[in-house]
C-alpha positions in Angstrom: 86.7 91.0 100.7 83.4 93.3 101.0 81.7 94.3 97.8 82.5 97.7 98.5 85.9 97.4 99.1 86.7 95.2 96.0 84.7 97.8 94.2 86.9 100.4 95.6 90.0 98.6 94.2 88.6 97.8 90.7 87.5 101.3 90.3 91.2 102.4 91.2 92.8 99.8 88.9 90.4 101.1 86.2 91.2 104.9 86.6 95.0 103.8 86.4 94.7 102.1 83.7 93.1 104.8 81.7 96.3 107.0 82.8 98.8 104.6 81.9 99.1 101.3 79.9 101.2 98.2 79.9 102.7 97.0 76.7 102.6 93.1 76.7 105.0 91.9 74.1 104.7 88.2 72.4 105.8 85.7 74.9 105.2 87.8 77.9 102.5 88.1 80.5 100.9 91.0 82.3 102.2 90.5 85.9 101.2 93.8 87.5 99.2 96.7 86.2 100.0 100.6 86.7 98.1 100.7 89.7 100.0 97.8 91.5 103.1 99.2 90.4 102.5 102.6 91.7 101.3 101.5 94.9 104.3 99.1 95.5 106.7 101.9 94.8 104.9 104.2 97.1 105.2 102.1 99.7 108.5 101.2 99.3 109.7 104.8 98.9 108.1 106.0 101.9 109.1 103.0 104.1 113.0 103.7 102.9 111.9 107.6 104.0 110.7 106.7 107.1 113.8 104.1 108.0 116.2 106.9 107.4 114.6 109.4 109.4 113.6 107.2 112.2 117.7 105.7 112.3 118.6 109.5 112.0 116.8 110.1 115.4 117.6 106.8 117.0 121.1 106.9 116.5 123.4 109.7 117.5 126.1 108.6 114.9 123.6 108.6 112.1 122.0 111.4 113.2 125.2 113.5 111.9 124.9 111.7 108.3 121.6 111.8 107.7 119.7 114.5 109.0 121.4 117.2 106.7 119.6 115.3 104.1 116.3 116.3 105.2 117.3 119.9 106.3 118.5 119.4 109.8 117.5 117.6 113.1 114.0 119.2 113.8 113.2 118.9 110.3 113.9 115.3 110.2 111.9 114.6 113.3 108.9 116.4 111.9 108.7 114.8 108.6 109.3 111.2 110.4 105.9 110.7 111.6 104.6 111.9 108.2 106.8 109.6 106.1 105.4 106.9 108.5 101.3 107.7 107.9 102.1 108.0 104.0 103.5 104.6 104.3 100.3 103.1 105.9 98.2 105.1 103.6 99.7 103.3 100.6 100.1 100.2 102.4 96.4 99.9 103.1 95.6 100.4 99.6 98.1 97.6 98.7 96.6 95.5 101.1 93.0 95.7 99.7 94.5 95.2 96.1 96.4 91.8 97.2 94.2 90.8 100.1 92.6 88.2 97.6 95.6 86.4 96.0 97.4 86.5 99.5 94.6 84.2 101.2 96.7 81.1 102.6 95.9 77.6 101.2 96.7 74.0 101.4 99.4 74.6 98.8 101.3 77.0 100.8 101.6 74.8 103.7 103.4 72.3 101.3 105.5 74.9 100.2 106.9 75.8 103.6 107.9 72.3 103.7 110.5 72.3 100.9 111.8 76.4 101.8 115.2 75.0 102.2 115.2 73.7 98.6 113.8 77.0 97.6 116.3 79.0 99.4 119.0 77.2 98.0 117.8 76.9 94.5 117.8 73.2 94.3 114.9 72.7 91.8 114.7 74.4 88.7 111.0 74.7 88.7 108.5 75.3 91.3 105.5 72.7 92.2 102.8 72.9 89.7 100.4 74.4 92.7 102.3 77.5 93.2 99.9 80.1 91.9 100.1 84.2 91.9 102.0 84.4 95.2 104.0 81.7 97.0 104.0 81.0 100.8 107.3 83.1 100.9 105.8 86.1 99.5 102.5 85.9 101.5 104.4 85.4 104.7 106.1 88.3 103.9 103.1 90.2 103.3 101.2 89.6 106.5 104.3 90.0 108.3 104.4 93.7 107.0 100.8 93.9 107.7 101.3 93.0 111.5 104.4 95.2 111.7 102.9 98.0 110.1 99.8 97.9 112.5 101.8 98.0 115.5 104.3 100.7 113.9 100.8 103.1 113.2 99.9 102.4 116.8 102.9 102.8 118.6 103.9 105.6 116.5 100.8 107.7 117.5 101.4 106.9 121.0 105.0 108.3 120.7 103.9 111.4 118.7 101.1 112.5 121.0 103.1 111.5 124.1 101.6 113.9 126.4 98.3 112.3 126.4 99.2 108.8 127.6 101.3 107.8 130.6 105.3 107.3 130.2 105.5 103.9 130.8 103.1 103.2 127.8 105.5 105.6 125.5 108.3 103.8 127.1 107.0 100.4 125.7 106.0 101.8 122.6 109.3 103.1 121.6 110.8 99.4 122.0 107.7 97.9 120.1 108.4 100.7 117.2 111.8 100.0 117.1 111.6 96.1 117.1 108.7 96.2 114.1 111.2 98.4 112.1 113.9 96.3 112.5 111.5 93.2 111.4 110.2 95.0 108.4 113.9 96.0 107.8 114.7 92.4 107.8 112.2 91.7 105.5 113.0 94.3 103.0 116.4 93.3 102.4 115.0 89.3 101.8 112.6 90.9 99.5 114.9 92.8 97.5 117.4 89.8 97.3 114.5 87.5 96.2 113.3 90.0 93.4 116.7 90.6 92.2 119.6 88.1 92.5 117.2 85.2 93.6 115.0 85.3 90.8 116.0 87.5 87.7 113.4 88.8 85.6 111.3 89.3 88.7 112.4 93.2 89.1 111.3 93.8 85.6 107.5 92.9 86.6 107.4 95.9 88.8 109.5 98.3 86.1 107.0 97.6 83.1 104.6 95.2 84.7 105.4 92.2 82.7 107.2 88.8 83.0 108.5 86.0 80.3 106.4 83.4 79.7 109.3 81.2 80.4 109.7 83.1 83.8 106.1 82.3 84.8 106.0 78.6 84.1 109.4 78.6 86.2 108.3 80.3 89.5 104.5 80.2 89.4 103.5 77.3 87.4 99.6 77.5 88.6 99.4 81.0 87.8 101.1 80.4 84.3 98.3 77.9 83.6 95.3 80.0 84.8 96.8 82.8 82.5 97.2 81.0 79.4 93.7 79.2 80.0 92.2 82.7 80.4 94.0 83.9 76.9 92.9 81.1 75.1 89.2 81.7 76.1 89.1 85.1 74.8 
C-alpha cells in the first residue's frame, strides 16, 4: 500500500472514530472499528440492491415480483447500474482498508490443506498461525475483487452499448451474469460462515467487538498479537 493510500485510509478511520465510538467491555477485543463496519454494510446493501434489480431485469418471472418494489420496470432498469456503481465505490474503500491484512502468507497455504476439517468443524481451535483473517476469508476477498472488476467493466459496456460492437455487448452480458452468480455464491457462504458456522462473528459487524474466547478459538495469531499490544500500553 502506498503512503498516500495508507494516509487516506487512516484519515478515514480517524474521521469515523470521531463520529462514533466502539465500546469494548472487559473480556472483549476490538475487531472492527466504526469505519470498517460502515464500509462492510454499505458494500452489502448495495450488492443486494444490485442483485435484486439485476435479477428483475434478467428473469421475466422475477420481474413481476421485484420491479414493483423499485417503482416499476423502467425505474428498476435505471437504478440497477447506479446501485452497481455505488457497490464498486464502497468496495474500493473496503479494498484500501483491508488490502494489508488480506496479503497471502505461507500460513494461508497450510490452512487450505485442512479446509475440509475447517468446513466440518473437526477441530475446536484454529491453528496458532491464523491471523486477523484466515485463508478462506482472504480467498473470498480476492474473489470479490476480481468479480467486482469484471462487474464494473462489463456493466459499463452494457450501459453504453451504443459505443461498442454488438458482439462485445453480448459477451459482456455473459461475463456480467457469471460474475454475479459467483459473487452470490460467495455471499451465501460468507453469511453462513459469519452466523451459523462461527457463532459470535456477526456481532463483530454490529458493535465491533468479539469475546477473547472467540478470538482465541478462531484467530489465535491475531489474539496473541492483540494481547501483546495491550500489555505494552
